[in-house]
PDB file with SEQRES, HELIX, SHEET and CRYST1 records, atoms N, CA, C and O in Angstrom:
SEQRES   1 A   90  UNK UNK UNK UNK UNK UNK UNK UNK UNK UNK UNK UNK UNK          
SEQRES   2 A   90  UNK UNK UNK UNK UNK UNK UNK UNK UNK UNK UNK UNK UNK          
SEQRES   3 A   90  UNK UNK UNK UNK UNK UNK UNK UNK UNK UNK UNK UNK UNK          
SEQRES   4 A   90  UNK UNK UNK UNK UNK UNK UNK UNK UNK UNK UNK UNK UNK          
SEQRES   5 A   90  UNK UNK UNK UNK UNK UNK UNK UNK UNK UNK UNK UNK UNK          
SEQRES   6 A   90  UNK UNK UNK UNK UNK UNK UNK UNK UNK UNK UNK UNK UNK          
SEQRES   7 A   90  UNK UNK UNK UNK UNK UNK UNK UNK UNK UNK UNK UNK              
HELIX    1 AA1 UNK A    3  UNK A    6  1                                   4    
HELIX    2 AA2 UNK A    7  UNK A    9  5                                   3    
HELIX    3 AA3 UNK A   52  UNK A   54  5                                   3    
SHEET    1 AA1 5 UNK A  47  UNK A  51  0                                        
SHEET    2 AA1 5 UNK A  37  UNK A  42 -1                                        
SHEET    3 AA1 5 UNK A  23  UNK A  34 -1                                        
SHEET    4 AA1 5 UNK A  13  UNK A  19 -1                                        
SHEET    5 AA1 5 UNK A  55  UNK A  61 -1                                        
CRYST1    1.000    1.000    1.000  90.00  90.00  90.00 P 1           1          
ATOM      1  N   UNK A   1     110.766 101.166  95.702  1.00  0.00           N  
ATOM      2  CA  UNK A   1     110.923 101.975  96.885  1.00  0.00           C  
ATOM      3  C   UNK A   1     109.953 103.171  96.883  1.00  0.00           C  
ATOM      4  O   UNK A   1     109.694 103.765  95.836  1.00  0.00           O  
ATOM      5  N   UNK A   2     109.435 103.506  98.035  1.00  0.00           N  
ATOM      6  CA  UNK A   2     108.565 104.645  98.171  1.00  0.00           C  
ATOM      7  C   UNK A   2     109.390 105.909  98.374  1.00  0.00           C  
ATOM      8  O   UNK A   2     110.130 106.029  99.350  1.00  0.00           O  
ATOM      9  N   UNK A   3     109.257 106.836  97.457  1.00  0.00           N  
ATOM     10  CA  UNK A   3     110.093 108.052  97.520  1.00  0.00           C  
ATOM     11  C   UNK A   3     109.629 109.020  98.622  1.00  0.00           C  
ATOM     12  O   UNK A   3     110.418 109.867  99.040  1.00  0.00           O  
ATOM     13  N   UNK A   4     108.387 108.928  99.107  1.00  0.00           N  
ATOM     14  CA  UNK A   4     107.859 109.949 100.043  1.00  0.00           C  
ATOM     15  C   UNK A   4     108.688 109.957 101.313  1.00  0.00           C  
ATOM     16  O   UNK A   4     109.134 111.023 101.738  1.00  0.00           O  
ATOM     17  N   UNK A   5     108.914 108.795 101.942  1.00  0.00           N  
ATOM     18  CA  UNK A   5     109.641 108.835 103.193  1.00  0.00           C  
ATOM     19  C   UNK A   5     111.133 109.038 102.972  1.00  0.00           C  
ATOM     20  O   UNK A   5     111.824 109.529 103.864  1.00  0.00           O  
ATOM     21  N   UNK A   6     111.634 108.675 101.816  1.00  0.00           N  
ATOM     22  CA  UNK A   6     113.062 108.899 101.514  1.00  0.00           C  
ATOM     23  C   UNK A   6     113.354 110.400 101.354  1.00  0.00           C  
ATOM     24  O   UNK A   6     114.466 110.851 101.629  1.00  0.00           O  
ATOM     25  N   UNK A   7     112.365 111.156 100.916  1.00  0.00           N  
ATOM     26  CA  UNK A   7     112.540 112.615 100.727  1.00  0.00           C  
ATOM     27  C   UNK A   7     112.848 113.309 102.075  1.00  0.00           C  
ATOM     28  O   UNK A   7     113.404 114.407 102.101  1.00  0.00           O  
ATOM     29  N   UNK A   8     112.476 112.649 103.190  1.00  0.00           N  
ATOM     30  CA  UNK A   8     112.736 113.268 104.500  1.00  0.00           C  
ATOM     31  C   UNK A   8     114.245 113.362 104.812  1.00  0.00           C  
ATOM     32  O   UNK A   8     114.652 114.097 105.712  1.00  0.00           O  
ATOM     33  N   UNK A   9     115.060 112.617 104.064  1.00  0.00           N  
ATOM     34  CA  UNK A   9     116.502 112.674 104.247  1.00  0.00           C  
ATOM     35  C   UNK A   9     117.148 113.763 103.418  1.00  0.00           C  
ATOM     36  O   UNK A   9     118.365 113.929 103.498  1.00  0.00           O  
ATOM     37  N   UNK A  10     116.416 114.500 102.639  1.00  0.00           N  
ATOM     38  CA  UNK A  10     116.950 115.553 101.791  1.00  0.00           C  
ATOM     39  C   UNK A  10     117.735 116.540 102.646  1.00  0.00           C  
ATOM     40  O   UNK A  10     117.253 116.972 103.693  1.00  0.00           O  
ATOM     41  N   UNK A  11     118.948 116.904 102.207  1.00  0.00           N  
ATOM     42  CA  UNK A  11     119.787 117.848 102.900  1.00  0.00           C  
ATOM     43  C   UNK A  11     120.741 117.215 103.880  1.00  0.00           C  
ATOM     44  O   UNK A  11     121.555 117.912 104.486  1.00  0.00           O  
ATOM     45  N   UNK A  12     120.661 115.904 104.053  1.00  0.00           N  
ATOM     46  CA  UNK A  12     121.547 115.234 105.010  1.00  0.00           C  
ATOM     47  C   UNK A  12     122.915 114.934 104.392  1.00  0.00           C  
ATOM     48  O   UNK A  12     123.028 114.666 103.196  1.00  0.00           O  
ATOM     49  N   UNK A  13     123.926 114.984 105.216  1.00  0.00           N  
ATOM     50  CA  UNK A  13     125.278 114.620 104.785  1.00  0.00           C  
ATOM     51  C   UNK A  13     125.418 113.106 104.923  1.00  0.00           C  
ATOM     52  O   UNK A  13     125.119 112.544 105.977  1.00  0.00           O  
ATOM     53  N   UNK A  14     125.881 112.438 103.842  1.00  0.00           N  
ATOM     54  CA  UNK A  14     125.952 111.002 103.885  1.00  0.00           C  
ATOM     55  C   UNK A  14     127.051 110.443 103.003  1.00  0.00           C  
ATOM     56  O   UNK A  14     127.646 111.153 102.193  1.00  0.00           O  
ATOM     57  N   UNK A  15     127.304 109.163 103.178  1.00  0.00           N  
ATOM     58  CA  UNK A  15     128.204 108.434 102.306  1.00  0.00           C  
ATOM     59  C   UNK A  15     127.379 107.368 101.634  1.00  0.00           C  
ATOM     60  O   UNK A  15     126.649 106.634 102.301  1.00  0.00           O  
ATOM     61  N   UNK A  16     127.482 107.267 100.304  1.00  0.00           N  
ATOM     62  CA  UNK A  16     126.766 106.253  99.552  1.00  0.00           C  
ATOM     63  C   UNK A  16     127.762 105.227  99.018  1.00  0.00           C  
ATOM     64  O   UNK A  16     128.715 105.583  98.326  1.00  0.00           O  
ATOM     65  N   UNK A  17     127.541 103.972  99.336  1.00  0.00           N  
ATOM     66  CA  UNK A  17     128.327 102.892  98.802  1.00  0.00           C  
ATOM     67  C   UNK A  17     127.622 102.260  97.645  1.00  0.00           C  
ATOM     68  O   UNK A  17     126.482 101.820  97.791  1.00  0.00           O  
ATOM     69  N   UNK A  18     128.250 102.196  96.504  1.00  0.00           N  
ATOM     70  CA  UNK A  18     127.651 101.587  95.331  1.00  0.00           C  
ATOM     71  C   UNK A  18     128.515 100.446  94.852  1.00  0.00           C  
ATOM     72  O   UNK A  18     129.720 100.390  95.098  1.00  0.00           O  
ATOM     73  N   UNK A  19     127.870  99.559  94.173  1.00  0.00           N  
ATOM     74  CA  UNK A  19     128.579  98.393  93.641  1.00  0.00           C  
ATOM     75  C   UNK A  19     128.142  98.170  92.195  1.00  0.00           C  
ATOM     76  O   UNK A  19     126.971  97.901  91.929  1.00  0.00           O  
ATOM     77  N   UNK A  20     129.049  98.277  91.303  1.00  0.00           N  
ATOM     78  CA  UNK A  20     128.807  97.912  89.893  1.00  0.00           C  
ATOM     79  C   UNK A  20     129.875  96.890  89.547  1.00  0.00           C  
ATOM     80  O   UNK A  20     129.679  95.692  89.755  1.00  0.00           O  
ATOM     81  N   UNK A  21     131.022  97.358  89.013  1.00  0.00           N  
ATOM     82  CA  UNK A  21     132.093  96.461  88.756  1.00  0.00           C  
ATOM     83  C   UNK A  21     132.986  96.395  90.071  1.00  0.00           C  
ATOM     84  O   UNK A  21     133.410  95.317  90.488  1.00  0.00           O  
ATOM     85  N   UNK A  22     133.235  97.538  90.666  1.00  0.00           N  
ATOM     86  CA  UNK A  22     133.978  97.651  91.900  1.00  0.00           C  
ATOM     87  C   UNK A  22     133.159  98.453  92.874  1.00  0.00           C  
ATOM     88  O   UNK A  22     132.329  99.268  92.470  1.00  0.00           O  
ATOM     89  N   UNK A  23     133.384  98.232  94.163  1.00  0.00           N  
ATOM     90  CA  UNK A  23     132.685  99.038  95.136  1.00  0.00           C  
ATOM     91  C   UNK A  23     133.241 100.439  95.154  1.00  0.00           C  
ATOM     92  O   UNK A  23     134.453 100.648  95.090  1.00  0.00           O  
ATOM     93  N   UNK A  24     132.337 101.399  95.244  1.00  0.00           N  
ATOM     94  CA  UNK A  24     132.715 102.794  95.218  1.00  0.00           C  
ATOM     95  C   UNK A  24     132.054 103.533  96.389  1.00  0.00           C  
ATOM     96  O   UNK A  24     130.982 103.133  96.842  1.00  0.00           O  
ATOM     97  N   UNK A  25     132.675 104.589  96.873  1.00  0.00           N  
ATOM     98  CA  UNK A  25     132.109 105.376  97.992  1.00  0.00           C  
ATOM     99  C   UNK A  25     132.146 106.831  97.616  1.00  0.00           C  
ATOM    100  O   UNK A  25     133.186 107.346  97.203  1.00  0.00           O  
ATOM    101  N   UNK A  26     131.005 107.508  97.755  1.00  0.00           N  
ATOM    102  CA  UNK A  26     130.894 108.939  97.527  1.00  0.00           C  
ATOM    103  C   UNK A  26     130.252 109.571  98.738  1.00  0.00           C  
ATOM    104  O   UNK A  26     129.253 109.081  99.263  1.00  0.00           O  
ATOM    105  N   UNK A  27     130.852 110.684  99.178  1.00  0.00           N  
ATOM    106  CA  UNK A  27     130.317 111.433 100.344  1.00  0.00           C  
ATOM    107  C   UNK A  27     129.865 112.815  99.927  1.00  0.00           C  
ATOM    108  O   UNK A  27     130.561 113.499  99.177  1.00  0.00           O  
ATOM    109  N   UNK A  28     128.710 113.228 100.406  1.00  0.00           N  
ATOM    110  CA  UNK A  28     128.178 114.529 100.054  1.00  0.00           C  
ATOM    111  C   UNK A  28     126.843 114.790 100.708  1.00  0.00           C  
ATOM    112  O   UNK A  28     126.514 114.174 101.722  1.00  0.00           O  
ATOM    113  N   UNK A  29     126.070 115.696 100.140  1.00  0.00           N  
ATOM    114  CA  UNK A  29     124.773 116.067 100.622  1.00  0.00           C  
ATOM    115  C   UNK A  29     123.697 115.623  99.677  1.00  0.00           C  
ATOM    116  O   UNK A  29     123.773 115.860  98.472  1.00  0.00           O  
ATOM    117  N   UNK A  30     122.664 114.960 100.239  1.00  0.00           N  
ATOM    118  CA  UNK A  30     121.541 114.495  99.423  1.00  0.00           C  
ATOM    119  C   UNK A  30     120.706 115.674  98.954  1.00  0.00           C  
ATOM    120  O   UNK A  30     120.307 116.525  99.749  1.00  0.00           O  
ATOM    121  N   UNK A  31     120.449 115.714  97.657  1.00  0.00           N  
ATOM    122  CA  UNK A  31     119.599 116.753  97.099  1.00  0.00           C  
ATOM    123  C   UNK A  31     118.174 116.236  96.894  1.00  0.00           C  
ATOM    124  O   UNK A  31     117.187 116.896  97.220  1.00  0.00           O  
ATOM    125  N   UNK A  32     118.117 115.048  96.350  1.00  0.00           N  
ATOM    126  CA  UNK A  32     116.788 114.480  96.081  1.00  0.00           C  
ATOM    127  C   UNK A  32     116.864 112.934  95.987  1.00  0.00           C  
ATOM    128  O   UNK A  32     117.853 112.382  95.504  1.00  0.00           O  
ATOM    129  N   UNK A  33     115.831 112.274  96.443  1.00  0.00           N  
ATOM    130  CA  UNK A  33     115.739 110.823  96.358  1.00  0.00           C  
ATOM    131  C   UNK A  33     114.358 110.509  95.761  1.00  0.00           C  
ATOM    132  O   UNK A  33     113.355 110.582  96.471  1.00  0.00           O  
ATOM    133  N   UNK A  34     114.294 110.167  94.490  1.00  0.00           N  
ATOM    134  CA  UNK A  34     113.050 109.894  93.856  1.00  0.00           C  
ATOM    135  C   UNK A  34     113.247 109.299  92.461  1.00  0.00           C  
ATOM    136  O   UNK A  34     114.334 109.352  91.887  1.00  0.00           O  
ATOM    137  N   UNK A  35     112.147 108.724  91.931  1.00  0.00           N  
ATOM    138  CA  UNK A  35     112.146 108.223  90.549  1.00  0.00           C  
ATOM    139  C   UNK A  35     113.270 107.252  90.203  1.00  0.00           C  
ATOM    140  O   UNK A  35     113.754 107.210  89.071  1.00  0.00           O  
ATOM    141  N   UNK A  36     113.669 106.482  91.193  1.00  0.00           N  
ATOM    142  CA  UNK A  36     114.699 105.505  90.932  1.00  0.00           C  
ATOM    143  C   UNK A  36     116.129 105.996  90.977  1.00  0.00           C  
ATOM    144  O   UNK A  36     117.071 105.273  90.653  1.00  0.00           O  
ATOM    145  N   UNK A  37     116.267 107.264  91.393  1.00  0.00           N  
ATOM    146  CA  UNK A  37     117.589 107.878  91.456  1.00  0.00           C  
ATOM    147  C   UNK A  37     117.844 108.601  92.756  1.00  0.00           C  
ATOM    148  O   UNK A  37     116.917 109.080  93.410  1.00  0.00           O  
ATOM    149  N   UNK A  38     119.078 108.674  93.116  1.00  0.00           N  
ATOM    150  CA  UNK A  38     119.541 109.486  94.252  1.00  0.00           C  
ATOM    151  C   UNK A  38     120.421 110.584  93.711  1.00  0.00           C  
ATOM    152  O   UNK A  38     121.410 110.298  93.036  1.00  0.00           O  
ATOM    153  N   UNK A  39     120.097 111.829  93.983  1.00  0.00           N  
ATOM    154  CA  UNK A  39     120.876 112.970  93.508  1.00  0.00           C  
ATOM    155  C   UNK A  39     121.667 113.484  94.664  1.00  0.00           C  
ATOM    156  O   UNK A  39     121.110 113.688  95.743  1.00  0.00           O  
ATOM    157  N   UNK A  40     122.962 113.705  94.484  1.00  0.00           N  
ATOM    158  CA  UNK A  40     123.772 114.218  95.569  1.00  0.00           C  
ATOM    159  C   UNK A  40     124.867 115.141  95.068  1.00  0.00           C  
ATOM    160  O   UNK A  40     125.389 114.982  93.965  1.00  0.00           O  
ATOM    161  N   UNK A  41     125.202 116.116  95.916  1.00  0.00           N  
ATOM    162  CA  UNK A  41     126.303 116.991  95.632  1.00  0.00           C  
ATOM    163  C   UNK A  41     127.469 116.526  96.513  1.00  0.00           C  
ATOM    164  O   UNK A  41     127.395 116.574  97.741  1.00  0.00           O  
ATOM    165  N   UNK A  42     128.540 116.078  95.863  1.00  0.00           N  
ATOM    166  CA  UNK A  42     129.677 115.595  96.598  1.00  0.00           C  
ATOM    167  C   UNK A  42     130.362 116.742  97.329  1.00  0.00           C  
ATOM    168  O   UNK A  42     130.157 117.915  97.019  1.00  0.00           O  
ATOM    169  N   UNK A  43     131.175 116.371  98.304  1.00  0.00           N  
ATOM    170  CA  UNK A  43     131.909 117.401  99.100  1.00  0.00           C  
ATOM    171  C   UNK A  43     132.834 118.258  98.212  1.00  0.00           C  
ATOM    172  O   UNK A  43     133.159 119.389  98.573  1.00  0.00           O  
ATOM    173  N   UNK A  44     133.255 117.724  97.057  1.00  0.00           N  
ATOM    174  CA  UNK A  44     134.148 118.509  96.155  1.00  0.00           C  
ATOM    175  C   UNK A  44     133.337 119.338  95.160  1.00  0.00           C  
ATOM    176  O   UNK A  44     133.926 119.962  94.278  1.00  0.00           O  
ATOM    177  N   UNK A  45     132.022 119.366  95.269  1.00  0.00           N  
ATOM    178  CA  UNK A  45     131.151 120.222  94.476  1.00  0.00           C  
ATOM    179  C   UNK A  45     130.552 119.533  93.257  1.00  0.00           C  
ATOM    180  O   UNK A  45     129.692 120.124  92.605  1.00  0.00           O  
ATOM    181  N   UNK A  46     130.948 118.353  92.928  1.00  0.00           N  
ATOM    182  CA  UNK A  46     130.343 117.604  91.804  1.00  0.00           C  
ATOM    183  C   UNK A  46     128.996 117.123  92.128  1.00  0.00           C  
ATOM    184  O   UNK A  46     128.735 116.686  93.249  1.00  0.00           O  
ATOM    185  N   UNK A  47     128.076 117.194  91.121  1.00  0.00           N  
ATOM    186  CA  UNK A  47     126.737 116.663  91.323  1.00  0.00           C  
ATOM    187  C   UNK A  47     126.710 115.300  90.633  1.00  0.00           C  
ATOM    188  O   UNK A  47     127.149 115.167  89.491  1.00  0.00           O  
ATOM    189  N   UNK A  48     126.198 114.302  91.326  1.00  0.00           N  
ATOM    190  CA  UNK A  48     126.083 112.962  90.765  1.00  0.00           C  
ATOM    191  C   UNK A  48     124.681 112.409  90.927  1.00  0.00           C  
ATOM    192  O   UNK A  48     123.967 112.764  91.865  1.00  0.00           O  
ATOM    193  N   UNK A  49     124.298 111.551  90.025  1.00  0.00           N  
ATOM    194  CA  UNK A  49     123.029 110.820  90.073  1.00  0.00           C  
ATOM    195  C   UNK A  49     123.398 109.360  90.166  1.00  0.00           C  
ATOM    196  O   UNK A  49     124.207 108.861  89.384  1.00  0.00           O  
ATOM    197  N   UNK A  50     122.798 108.674  91.129  1.00  0.00           N  
ATOM    198  CA  UNK A  50     123.090 107.275  91.377  1.00  0.00           C  
ATOM    199  C   UNK A  50     121.798 106.494  91.237  1.00  0.00           C  
ATOM    200  O   UNK A  50     120.833 106.831  91.924  1.00  0.00           O  
ATOM    201  N   UNK A  51     121.712 105.462  90.386  1.00  0.00           N  
ATOM    202  CA  UNK A  51     120.495 104.661  90.318  1.00  0.00           C  
ATOM    203  C   UNK A  51     120.326 103.791  91.534  1.00  0.00           C  
ATOM    204  O   UNK A  51     121.304 103.265  92.067  1.00  0.00           O  
ATOM    205  N   UNK A  52     119.085 103.629  91.985  1.00  0.00           N  
ATOM    206  CA  UNK A  52     118.789 102.806  93.170  1.00  0.00           C  
ATOM    207  C   UNK A  52     119.412 101.397  93.033  1.00  0.00           C  
ATOM    208  O   UNK A  52     119.886 100.809  94.005  1.00  0.00           O  
ATOM    209  N   UNK A  53     119.393 100.894  91.816  1.00  0.00           N  
ATOM    210  CA  UNK A  53     119.880  99.486  91.627  1.00  0.00           C  
ATOM    211  C   UNK A  53     121.358  99.361  91.922  1.00  0.00           C  
ATOM    212  O   UNK A  53     121.833  98.257  92.190  1.00  0.00           O  
ATOM    213  N   UNK A  54     122.121 100.481  91.880  1.00  0.00           N  
ATOM    214  CA  UNK A  54     123.590 100.409  92.146  1.00  0.00           C  
ATOM    215  C   UNK A  54     123.923 100.689  93.603  1.00  0.00           C  
ATOM    216  O   UNK A  54     125.068 100.500  94.012  1.00  0.00           O  
ATOM    217  N   UNK A  55     122.941 101.141  94.408  1.00  0.00           N  
ATOM    218  CA  UNK A  55     123.231 101.459  95.824  1.00  0.00           C  
ATOM    219  C   UNK A  55     123.252 100.225  96.666  1.00  0.00           C  
ATOM    220  O   UNK A  55     122.309  99.434  96.663  1.00  0.00           O  
ATOM    221  N   UNK A  56     124.358 100.057  97.405  1.00  0.00           N  
ATOM    222  CA  UNK A  56     124.478  98.977  98.369  1.00  0.00           C  
ATOM    223  C   UNK A  56     124.119  99.444  99.759  1.00  0.00           C  
ATOM    224  O   UNK A  56     123.438  98.737 100.502  1.00  0.00           O  
ATOM    225  N   UNK A  57     124.583 100.662 100.123  1.00  0.00           N  
ATOM    226  CA  UNK A  57     124.335 101.136 101.430  1.00  0.00           C  
ATOM    227  C   UNK A  57     124.421 102.679 101.459  1.00  0.00           C  
ATOM    228  O   UNK A  57     125.211 103.274 100.726  1.00  0.00           O  
ATOM    229  N   UNK A  58     123.615 103.304 102.298  1.00  0.00           N  
ATOM    230  CA  UNK A  58     123.696 104.742 102.520  1.00  0.00           C  
ATOM    231  C   UNK A  58     123.958 104.943 103.991  1.00  0.00           C  
ATOM    232  O   UNK A  58     123.183 104.488 104.833  1.00  0.00           O  
ATOM    233  N   UNK A  59     125.041 105.619 104.308  1.00  0.00           N  
ATOM    234  CA  UNK A  59     125.384 105.876 105.716  1.00  0.00           C  
ATOM    235  C   UNK A  59     125.102 107.377 105.987  1.00  0.00           C  
ATOM    236  O   UNK A  59     125.668 108.248 105.326  1.00  0.00           O  
ATOM    237  N   UNK A  60     124.241 107.653 106.943  1.00  0.00           N  
ATOM    238  CA  UNK A  60     123.964 109.038 107.341  1.00  0.00           C  
ATOM    239  C   UNK A  60     125.057 109.481 108.287  1.00  0.00           C  
ATOM    240  O   UNK A  60     125.383 108.804 109.262  1.00  0.00           O  
ATOM    241  N   UNK A  61     125.616 110.642 107.970  1.00  0.00           N  
ATOM    242  CA  UNK A  61     126.673 111.238 108.796  1.00  0.00           C  
ATOM    243  C   UNK A  61     126.180 112.510 109.418  1.00  0.00           C  
ATOM    244  O   UNK A  61     125.443 113.251 108.769  1.00  0.00           O  
ATOM    245  N   UNK A  62     126.545 112.801 110.636  1.00  0.00           N  
ATOM    246  CA  UNK A  62     126.261 114.066 111.272  1.00  0.00           C  
ATOM    247  C   UNK A  62     124.825 114.498 111.053  1.00  0.00           C  
ATOM    248  O   UNK A  62     124.550 115.534 110.448  1.00  0.00           O  
ATOM    249  N   UNK A  63     123.918 113.680 111.558  1.00  0.00           N  
ATOM    250  CA  UNK A  63     122.485 113.984 111.355  1.00  0.00           C  
ATOM    251  C   UNK A  63     122.139 115.381 111.852  1.00  0.00           C  
ATOM    252  O   UNK A  63     122.033 115.608 113.057  1.00  0.00           O  
ATOM    253  N   UNK A  64     121.965 116.310 110.928  1.00  0.00           N  
ATOM    254  CA  UNK A  64     121.639 117.679 111.284  1.00  0.00           C  
ATOM    255  C   UNK A  64     120.140 117.867 111.438  1.00  0.00           C  
ATOM    256  O   UNK A  64     119.691 118.836 112.051  1.00  0.00           O  
ATOM    257  N   UNK A  65     119.369 116.950 110.886  1.00  0.00           N  
ATOM    258  CA  UNK A  65     117.913 117.039 111.053  1.00  0.00           C  
ATOM    259  C   UNK A  65     117.433 115.703 111.532  1.00  0.00           C  
ATOM    260  O   UNK A  65     118.062 114.681 111.259  1.00  0.00           O  
ATOM    261  N   UNK A  66     116.350 115.688 112.227  1.00  0.00           N  
ATOM    262  CA  UNK A  66     115.778 114.392 112.597  1.00  0.00           C  
ATOM    263  C   UNK A  66     114.671 114.094 111.639  1.00  0.00           C  
ATOM    264  O   UNK A  66     114.094 115.001 111.039  1.00  0.00           O  
ATOM    265  N   UNK A  67     114.372 112.845 111.491  1.00  0.00           N  
ATOM    266  CA  UNK A  67     113.301 112.410 110.640  1.00  0.00           C  
ATOM    267  C   UNK A  67     112.010 112.708 111.340  1.00  0.00           C  
ATOM    268  O   UNK A  67     111.838 112.299 112.488  1.00  0.00           O  
ATOM    269  N   UNK A  68     111.098 113.397 110.713  1.00  0.00           N  
ATOM    270  CA  UNK A  68     109.855 113.796 111.367  1.00  0.00           C  
ATOM    271  C   UNK A  68     109.040 112.553 111.713  1.00  0.00           C  
ATOM    272  O   UNK A  68     108.878 111.655 110.887  1.00  0.00           O  
ATOM    273  N   UNK A  69     108.537 112.511 112.929  1.00  0.00           N  
ATOM    274  CA  UNK A  69     107.707 111.403 113.356  1.00  0.00           C  
ATOM    275  C   UNK A  69     106.240 111.753 113.127  1.00  0.00           C  
ATOM    276  O   UNK A  69     105.896 112.893 112.813  1.00  0.00           O  
ATOM    277  N   UNK A  70     105.410 110.771 113.286  1.00  0.00           N  
ATOM    278  CA  UNK A  70     103.973 111.003 113.148  1.00  0.00           C  
ATOM    279  C   UNK A  70     103.468 111.727 114.396  1.00  0.00           C  
ATOM    280  O   UNK A  70     103.866 111.398 115.513  1.00  0.00           O  
ATOM    281  N   UNK A  71     102.610 112.695 114.205  1.00  0.00           N  
ATOM    282  CA  UNK A  71     101.996 113.416 115.325  1.00  0.00           C  
ATOM    283  C   UNK A  71     100.773 112.658 115.738  1.00  0.00           C  
ATOM    284  O   UNK A  71      99.761 112.634 115.038  1.00  0.00           O  
ATOM    285  N   UNK A  72     100.882 112.030 116.905  1.00  0.00           N  
ATOM    286  CA  UNK A  72      99.770 111.237 117.385  1.00  0.00           C  
ATOM    287  C   UNK A  72      99.311 111.847 118.733  1.00  0.00           C  
ATOM    288  O   UNK A  72     100.084 111.952 119.685  1.00  0.00           O  
ATOM    289  N   UNK A  73      98.071 112.229 118.768  1.00  0.00           N  
ATOM    290  CA  UNK A  73      97.509 112.792 120.017  1.00  0.00           C  
ATOM    291  C   UNK A  73      96.953 111.629 120.846  1.00  0.00           C  
ATOM    292  O   UNK A  73      96.147 110.822 120.382  1.00  0.00           O  
ATOM    293  N   UNK A  74      97.431 111.587 122.107  1.00  0.00           N  
ATOM    294  CA  UNK A  74      96.928 110.496 122.958  1.00  0.00           C  
ATOM    295  C   UNK A  74      95.701 110.886 123.737  1.00  0.00           C  
ATOM    296  O   UNK A  74      94.951 110.027 124.199  1.00  0.00           O  
ATOM    297  N   UNK A  75      95.483 112.221 123.890  1.00  0.00           N  
ATOM    298  CA  UNK A  75      94.273 112.707 124.600  1.00  0.00           C  
ATOM    299  C   UNK A  75      93.489 113.593 123.683  1.00  0.00           C  
ATOM    300  O   UNK A  75      94.056 114.246 122.807  1.00  0.00           O  
ATOM    301  N   UNK A  76      92.158 113.629 123.875  1.00  0.00           N  
ATOM    302  CA  UNK A  76      91.348 114.532 123.051  1.00  0.00           C  
ATOM    303  C   UNK A  76      91.707 115.976 123.412  1.00  0.00           C  
ATOM    304  O   UNK A  76      92.207 116.218 124.510  1.00  0.00           O  
ATOM    305  N   UNK A  77      91.463 116.949 122.509  1.00  0.00           N  
ATOM    306  CA  UNK A  77      91.767 118.300 122.829  1.00  0.00           C  
ATOM    307  C   UNK A  77      90.932 118.796 124.048  1.00  0.00           C  
ATOM    308  O   UNK A  77      89.765 118.444 124.221  1.00  0.00           O  
ATOM    309  N   UNK A  78      91.584 119.612 124.856  1.00  0.00           N  
ATOM    310  CA  UNK A  78      90.939 120.111 126.074  1.00  0.00           C  
ATOM    311  C   UNK A  78      90.031 121.279 125.721  1.00  0.00           C  
ATOM    312  O   UNK A  78      90.366 122.135 124.902  1.00  0.00           O  
ATOM    313  N   UNK A  79      88.852 121.283 126.376  1.00  0.00           N  
ATOM    314  CA  UNK A  79      87.922 122.400 126.201  1.00  0.00           C  
ATOM    315  C   UNK A  79      88.338 123.506 127.180  1.00  0.00           C  
ATOM    316  O   UNK A  79      88.245 123.319 128.393  1.00  0.00           O  
ATOM    317  N   UNK A  80      88.790 124.638 126.673  1.00  0.00           N  
ATOM    318  CA  UNK A  80      89.272 125.724 127.555  1.00  0.00           C  
ATOM    319  C   UNK A  80      88.136 126.755 127.778  1.00  0.00           C  
ATOM    320  O   UNK A  80      88.366 127.815 128.359  1.00  0.00           O  
ATOM    321  N   UNK A  81      86.952 126.443 127.326  1.00  0.00           N  
ATOM    322  CA  UNK A  81      85.815 127.363 127.536  1.00  0.00           C  
ATOM    323  C   UNK A  81      85.537 127.449 129.024  1.00  0.00           C  
ATOM    324  O   UNK A  81      85.480 126.429 129.710  1.00  0.00           O  
ATOM    325  N   UNK A  82      85.359 128.693 129.536  1.00  0.00           N  
ATOM    326  CA  UNK A  82      85.043 128.906 130.921  1.00  0.00           C  
ATOM    327  C   UNK A  82      83.513 128.676 131.145  1.00  0.00           C  
ATOM    328  O   UNK A  82      82.672 129.292 130.489  1.00  0.00           O  
ATOM    329  N   UNK A  83      83.211 127.803 132.060  1.00  0.00           N  
ATOM    330  CA  UNK A  83      81.803 127.507 132.329  1.00  0.00           C  
ATOM    331  C   UNK A  83      81.192 128.618 133.206  1.00  0.00           C  
ATOM    332  O   UNK A  83      81.684 128.917 134.294  1.00  0.00           O  
ATOM    333  N   UNK A  84      80.129 129.202 132.705  1.00  0.00           N  
ATOM    334  CA  UNK A  84      79.381 130.212 133.476  1.00  0.00           C  
ATOM    335  C   UNK A  84      77.927 129.803 133.521  1.00  0.00           C  
ATOM    336  O   UNK A  84      77.187 129.972 132.552  1.00  0.00           O  
ATOM    337  N   UNK A  85      77.522 129.258 134.670  1.00  0.00           N  
ATOM    338  CA  UNK A  85      76.178 128.670 134.787  1.00  0.00           C  
ATOM    339  C   UNK A  85      75.019 129.726 134.581  1.00  0.00           C  
ATOM    340  O   UNK A  85      73.928 129.344 134.158  1.00  0.00           O  
ATOM    341  N   UNK A  86      75.249 131.012 134.872  1.00  0.00           N  
ATOM    342  CA  UNK A  86      74.187 131.992 134.779  1.00  0.00           C  
ATOM    343  C   UNK A  86      74.346 132.858 133.525  1.00  0.00           C  
ATOM    344  O   UNK A  86      73.723 133.914 133.421  1.00  0.00           O  
ATOM    345  N   UNK A  87      75.172 132.418 132.579  1.00  0.00           N  
ATOM    346  CA  UNK A  87      75.402 133.261 131.379  1.00  0.00           C  
ATOM    347  C   UNK A  87      74.206 133.222 130.466  1.00  0.00           C  
ATOM    348  O   UNK A  87      73.543 132.194 130.325  1.00  0.00           O  
ATOM    349  N   UNK A  88      73.936 134.353 129.847  1.00  0.00           N  
ATOM    350  CA  UNK A  88      72.837 134.475 128.901  1.00  0.00           C  
ATOM    351  C   UNK A  88      73.233 133.813 127.592  1.00  0.00           C  
ATOM    352  O   UNK A  88      74.355 134.015 127.129  1.00  0.00           O  
ATOM    353  N   UNK A  89      72.376 133.050 126.993  1.00  0.00           N  
ATOM    354  CA  UNK A  89      72.650 132.466 125.660  1.00  0.00           C  
ATOM    355  C   UNK A  89      71.775 133.185 124.634  1.00  0.00           C  
ATOM    356  O   UNK A  89      70.653 133.613 124.902  1.00  0.00           O  
ATOM    357  N   UNK A  90      72.364 133.288 123.444  1.00  0.00           N  
ATOM    358  CA  UNK A  90      71.613 133.995 122.370  1.00  0.00           C  
ATOM    359  C   UNK A  90      70.829 133.084 121.536  1.00  0.00           C  
ATOM    360  O   UNK A  90      70.155 133.526 120.606  1.00  0.00           O  
TER     361      UNK A  90                                                      
END                                                                             
């Protein structure tokens, strides 16, 4: 998994469903997603690290931030210089 786009979810409130022996659900705030691990602070204050291999699903709750989109300019920048036909040039 590429950690760069996953980092954009940092600070989001979510529920993580994991499956090892039994399915488990943890709800909290994402602190970091990188290096094969998801770090989260649960709503009760506990900090947990979850390996990517154990994650079955991540549900984003109450999206407080939007994922930044790519800035694509469809038009070239406008020239706002005022045209003066009789202006002296240096």
